[in-house]
C-alpha positions as CSV (number, residue, x, y, z in Angstrom):
1,M,0.3,-0.2,0.1
2,D,1.3,3.5,-1.0
3,K,0.9,5.7,2.3
4,R,2.3,9.4,1.8
5,V,1.8,13.0,3.0
6,I,3.0,15.2,0.7
7,F,3.8,18.6,1.8
8,A,2.7,21.4,-0.6
9,V,3.0,24.8,-1.1
10,A,0.2,27.3,-2.0
11,G,-1.0,27.2,-5.1
12,S,0.9,24.0,-6.5
13,G,-2.3,22.3,-6.9
14,K,-3.2,20.0,-4.6
15,T,-6.7,19.4,-5.3
16,S,-5.7,18.7,-9.1
17,H,-3.2,16.2,-7.4
18,I,-5.8,14.5,-5.6
19,I,-8.7,14.8,-8.9
20,D,-6.3,13.6,-11.3
21,G,-5.8,10.7,-9.4
22,L,-9.6,9.6,-9.7
23,N,-11.2,7.1,-12.1
24,E,-15.0,6.3,-12.6
25,G,-14.2,3.1,-11.0
26,S,-12.3,4.2,-7.9
27,R,-13.2,3.2,-4.5
28,T,-12.3,6.3,-2.8
29,L,-13.0,8.0,0.5
30,I,-12.1,12.1,0.2
31,I,-12.0,14.1,3.6
32,T,-11.2,17.6,4.4
33,Y,-11.9,20.4,6.9
34,T,-13.4,23.6,5.3
35,E,-16.5,24.1,3.6
36,N,-14.9,26.1,0.7
37,N,-12.7,23.0,0.0
38,F,-15.3,20.7,0.4
39,K,-17.7,22.6,-2.1
40,S,-14.6,22.6,-4.6
41,L,-13.8,19.2,-4.5
42,K,-17.0,18.3,-5.3
43,K,-17.3,20.8,-8.0
44,R,-14.0,19.3,-9.9
45,I,-15.1,15.8,-9.3
46,S,-18.2,16.9,-11.1
47,A,-16.5,18.5,-13.7
48,K,-13.9,15.9,-14.6
49,F,-16.8,13.2,-15.0
50,G,-20.0,15.3,-15.3
51,Y,-21.2,13.8,-12.2
52,I,-19.6,12.2,-9.0
53,P,-19.4,8.5,-9.3
54,S,-21.0,6.4,-6.8
55,G,-17.5,5.1,-5.4
56,I,-16.2,8.6,-4.5
57,K,-17.4,9.8,-1.4
58,V,-16.2,13.0,-0.2
59,Y,-17.0,14.1,3.3
60,T,-16.0,17.2,5.7
61,Y,-14.4,16.2,8.3
62,F,-17.0,15.8,10.9
63,T,-19.2,14.8,8.7
64,F,-17.3,12.1,7.9
65,I,-16.5,11.3,12.0
66,Y,-20.3,11.7,13.0
67,S,-21.9,10.1,9.8
68,F,-19.2,7.8,8.8
69,C,-17.6,6.6,12.4
70,F,-19.8,7.5,15.1
71,K,-23.0,6.3,14.0
72,P,-23.0,3.1,12.1
73,I,-20.7,2.2,15.1
74,L,-21.8,3.6,18.5
75,G,-24.7,5.3,17.9
76,H,-27.0,2.3,18.7
77,D,-25.3,2.1,22.6
78,V,-24.9,5.7,23.1
79,K,-27.8,7.7,22.2
80,I,-26.9,11.4,21.3
81,K,-29.0,14.0,19.5
82,G,-26.5,15.9,17.5
83,I,-23.0,17.6,18.0
84,N,-22.0,20.6,20.8
85,W,-19.6,22.7,19.2
86,D,-18.9,24.6,22.3
87,I,-15.5,23.8,24.4
88,P,-16.7,21.0,26.9
89,P,-16.8,23.0,30.5
90,Q,-13.7,22.5,32.7
91,F,-15.2,20.1,35.4
92,T,-15.4,17.3,32.6
93,L,-11.6,17.4,32.6
94,R,-12.0,15.7,35.9
95,L,-13.9,13.2,34.6
96,K,-12.4,9.7,34.1
97,R,-12.4,9.4,29.9
98,N,-14.7,5.9,30.5
99,D,-17.3,8.0,31.6
100,E,-20.1,9.1,28.9
101,R,-20.4,12.4,30.5
102,F,-16.7,13.7,29.1
103,Y,-18.2,12.8,25.9
104,V,-21.5,13.6,25.8
105,D,-23.4,16.8,27.3
106,K,-26.6,16.9,29.5
107,N,-28.9,17.6,26.0
108,K,-27.2,14.1,24.8
109,R,-25.0,15.7,22.3
110,L,-21.5,14.5,21.7
111,Y,-18.5,17.1,22.4
112,H,-17.3,17.8,18.8
113,N,-13.4,17.9,19.9
114,R,-14.0,14.2,21.9
115,I,-15.6,12.5,19.4
116,A,-12.1,11.1,17.9
117,K,-11.4,10.2,21.4
118,M,-14.6,8.4,21.9
119,L,-14.0,6.0,19.4
120,E,-10.3,5.3,20.8
121,Q,-11.8,5.2,24.2
122,F,-14.6,2.9,23.5
123,G,-12.1,0.3,21.9
124,V,-13.6,0.6,18.2
125,I,-10.8,1.4,16.1
126,D,-10.6,-1.6,14.8
127,E,-13.8,-1.4,13.7
128,L,-13.6,1.6,11.9
129,I,-10.6,0.8,10.3
130,S,-12.7,-2.4,9.0
131,R,-15.2,-0.2,7.9
132,V,-13.2,2.0,6.0
133,E,-11.2,-1.3,4.1
134,K,-14.9,-2.8,3.3
135,Y,-15.9,0.5,1.6
136,F,-12.7,2.0,0.1
137,D,-9.4,1.1,-1.7
138,S,-8.0,4.7,-0.8
139,I,-8.1,7.6,1.4
140,C,-7.3,11.2,0.5
141,I,-7.3,14.0,2.4
142,D,-7.0,17.3,1.7
143,E,-5.9,20.3,4.1
144,V,-4.2,17.5,6.3
145,Q,-2.6,20.5,8.4
146,D,-5.6,21.2,9.6
147,F,-6.0,18.4,12.0
148,A,-5.2,18.4,15.4
149,G,-6.1,17.8,18.7
150,H,-7.6,14.0,19.5
151,D,-8.4,14.1,15.2
152,F,-4.6,13.8,14.4
153,N,-4.4,10.9,16.7
154,L,-7.3,9.3,14.6
155,L,-5.4,10.5,11.6
156,L,-2.5,8.4,12.8
157,Q,-4.3,5.5,13.7
158,L,-6.4,5.1,10.3
159,A,-2.6,4.8,8.8
160,S,-3.0,0.9,9.6
161,A,-5.8,0.6,7.2
162,R,-4.6,-1.8,4.2
163,V,-5.6,1.3,1.6
164,N,-3.9,3.6,-0.3
165,Q,-3.6,6.8,1.1
166,L,-2.7,10.2,0.5
167,L,-2.2,13.2,2.6
168,V,-2.3,16.5,1.4
169,G,-1.3,19.8,2.8
170,D,1.0,22.7,3.5
171,Y,2.3,23.1,7.1
172,Y,2.3,26.9,6.5
173,Q,-1.0,27.4,5.6
174,H,-2.2,25.7,9.4
175,T,-4.6,28.9,10.3
176,F,-7.1,26.7,12.1
177,D,-7.4,23.6,13.9
178,T,-9.9,20.7,13.4
179,S,-10.5,21.4,17.3
180,R,-8.9,21.4,20.4
181,D,-8.8,19.8,23.9
182,G,-6.6,20.9,26.8
183,T,-2.8,19.9,26.2
184,T,-4.0,17.1,23.7
185,N,-1.1,17.7,21.0
186,K,-0.9,21.5,22.1
187,T,2.6,21.6,20.2
188,L,2.2,19.8,17.6
189,H,2.5,22.1,14.8
190,D,5.4,23.9,16.9
191,C,7.9,22.4,15.0
192,Y,8.1,21.1,11.0
193,E,10.7,18.8,11.8
194,K,9.0,17.1,14.6
195,Y,5.6,17.1,12.8
196,K,7.0,15.2,9.9
197,Q,8.8,12.6,12.0
198,K,4.8,12.2,13.5
199,F,4.0,10.4,10.0
200,I,7.0,8.6,9.2
201,K,7.0,7.0,12.4
202,S,2.9,5.9,11.7
203,G,4.4,4.2,8.3
204,F,3.8,7.0,5.8
205,T,6.2,8.2,3.0
206,I,6.9,12.1,3.3
207,D,7.0,13.8,-0.3
208,T,8.9,17.5,-0.5
209,D,8.9,18.0,-4.1
210,T,5.8,16.7,-5.9
211,L,4.0,20.2,-5.0
212,S,6.7,22.4,-4.3
213,R,6.0,25.0,-7.0
214,S,3.4,27.2,-7.4
215,Y,1.1,27.8,-10.5
216,R,-0.8,30.7,-8.9
217,C,2.3,32.9,-7.5
218,S,4.9,34.5,-9.9
219,A,8.1,34.2,-9.2
220,N,8.4,37.6,-7.7
221,T,6.0,36.9,-5.4
222,C,7.5,33.7,-4.0
223,E,10.2,35.5,-4.0
224,F,8.8,38.0,-1.6
225,V,7.9,35.4,0.7
226,T,11.0,33.2,0.7
227,D,13.0,36.1,1.4
228,N,11.0,38.4,3.6
229,I,8.2,35.8,5.5
230,G,10.7,33.1,5.6
231,I,8.6,30.1,3.7
232,N,10.4,28.6,0.6
233,I,8.0,28.6,-2.2
234,L,9.2,28.4,-6.2
235,S,7.1,29.0,-9.0
236,H,6.0,27.4,-12.2
237,R,5.8,30.7,-14.1
238,K,8.1,32.7,-15.8
239,D,6.5,36.0,-16.3
240,A,6.9,38.9,-13.9
241,T,4.7,40.7,-12.0
242,N,5.1,43.5,-9.1
243,V,5.8,43.4,-5.1
244,E,5.4,46.9,-4.3
245,F,5.1,48.4,-0.7
246,I,3.0,51.3,-0.7
247,K,4.3,54.4,0.9
248,C,2.4,57.3,-0.6
249,K,-1.0,57.8,1.1
250,E,-2.6,58.9,-2.6
251,R,-1.6,55.5,-4.0
252,A,-2.9,53.5,-1.0
253,N,-6.4,55.5,-1.6
254,E,-6.3,54.6,-5.4
255,L,-5.6,50.9,-4.9
256,F,-8.4,50.7,-2.2
257,T,-11.0,52.2,-4.4
258,C,-10.1,49.7,-7.2
259,P,-12.9,47.6,-7.6
260,E,-10.7,44.5,-9.1
261,T,-8.1,44.5,-6.3
262,V,-9.0,42.8,-3.1
263,K,-8.3,44.3,0.3
264,L,-6.6,41.6,2.8
265,F,-6.7,42.3,6.8
266,Y,-5.6,41.1,9.6
267,Q,-8.6,41.0,11.1
268,A,-11.8,43.0,11.4
269,S,-12.6,43.3,7.3
270,Y,-15.9,44.1,7.5
271,K,-15.3,47.7,8.9
272,Y,-14.0,48.6,5.9
273,K,-16.0,49.1,2.7
274,G,-15.8,47.5,-0.9
275,L,-14.1,43.8,-1.7
276,T,-11.9,43.1,1.4
277,E,-11.4,39.8,3.5
278,N,-9.4,38.9,6.5
279,W,-6.1,37.3,5.4
280,G,-6.5,33.7,7.0
281,A,-9.9,33.6,5.5
282,T,-8.6,33.3,2.2
283,K,-7.5,30.0,2.6
284,G,-8.4,27.6,-0.2
285,E,-9.7,31.2,-2.5
286,D,-7.9,31.0,-6.0
287,H,-9.7,33.6,-8.0
288,Y,-8.0,36.7,-7.2
289,G,-5.7,38.8,-9.5
290,H,-4.0,41.4,-7.9
291,V,-3.6,41.5,-4.1
292,C,-3.4,44.4,-1.7
293,V,-2.4,43.1,1.7
294,V,-3.2,45.6,4.4
295,L,-0.3,45.7,7.5
296,N,-1.5,46.6,10.7
297,Q,1.2,48.6,13.0
298,K,3.0,45.2,14.2
299,T,3.4,43.8,11.2
300,L,4.6,47.1,9.6
301,T,7.0,47.3,12.4
302,Y,8.4,43.7,11.9
303,L,8.5,44.3,7.8
304,N,10.4,47.8,8.5
305,Q,13.0,45.6,10.5
306,G,13.2,42.8,8.0
307,K,11.6,40.4,10.6
308,L,8.5,39.2,9.2
309,H,9.7,35.7,9.7
310,E,10.1,36.2,13.2
311,L,6.1,37.0,13.6
312,P,3.8,34.2,15.9
313,S,3.7,31.3,13.9
314,Q,-0.5,32.0,13.5
315,T,0.4,35.5,12.0
316,K,3.0,34.9,9.7
317,N,1.1,31.6,8.1
318,K,-1.8,33.7,7.8
319,L,0.7,36.6,6.3
320,Y,1.9,33.7,3.9
321,V,-2.0,32.8,3.1
322,A,-2.8,36.3,2.3
323,C,0.5,37.2,0.3
324,T,0.0,33.8,-2.0
325,R,-3.4,34.7,-3.3
326,A,-1.7,36.8,-5.5
327,K,-1.9,35.9,-9.2
328,G,-1.0,39.2,-10.2
329,N,0.6,41.9,-8.2
330,L,1.3,42.3,-4.8
331,Y,0.7,45.6,-3.0
332,L,1.4,45.8,0.8
333,V,0.0,48.6,2.3
334,P,0.0,50.2,5.8
335,E,-3.7,50.2,7.4
336,R,-3.2,53.7,8.6
337,H,-3.4,55.0,5.1
338,L,-6.7,53.8,5.0
339,L,-8.4,54.4,7.8
340,E,-10.7,56.9,6.3
341,F,-12.6,54.1,4.3
342,K,-13.2,52.3,7.9
343,Q,-17.0,52.3,8.5
């Protein structure tokens, strides 16, 4: 069985790589975390075949773990009424792990961040693996870097299934977690090398070459990201685009009022008029031309000091996501130049 983790760069064709490996007779389970990626996968599978073949199943992660894993295996014994998306009360951390109250709230809803742990604690992982092997010949997991908490442990437990497994993701686009629970895998994304080792110990081959070049970003954008943000990314493209820091307020205003240029903010983009979004929220988006990345004071200070690579990891990753949305020019604008557009 081929069990492989491909670490990709932004715009390198992660989804295309998954779709290209499918045929009409495939019995493939595809799992992703975000709703955007779920919709994109289904749309592109339909575009390839004209429909979605019956053997190809696409799930968001929590639909998979609830509908495919929990319901048919434990649903008859543990009667529940859905999923609780809140963080469990603090007192539950003092409960024994075989206490049902650790997993189910008073309204009979499963705590979302403990469903994977429940499957492990109740001893049904082997049954789950048999279920996967019965219905599928291969598993593809998109945006694997988003898996965290008990969900990441479940991912490694599924590695023993006798099916081909392809996990694809961009470590530096880790801006969200499937879930968190106390200290479980709290430091998972603190070190890239240690992160890779966890997959290797579970039997996966690590591939950092196949998707190491971006189709979306020009060489100029890739060079800026590599040299300044400290995340290595190469480009397939030979054409040139501009990467420009905007010092002039008038030029900043001109860019902001351009209806074809998206303006990306660290947070609270809704407070500004026009085509705006937050840095991290654009992950998975591939339809932008010119991109204006708005720098708050902290990020601007780091840029001026040549220390963007020293930003806190979550901030750095979101900035990387924002910059790599650009198919065309990339503009960096201090937020102070745009305050007059704030609603």
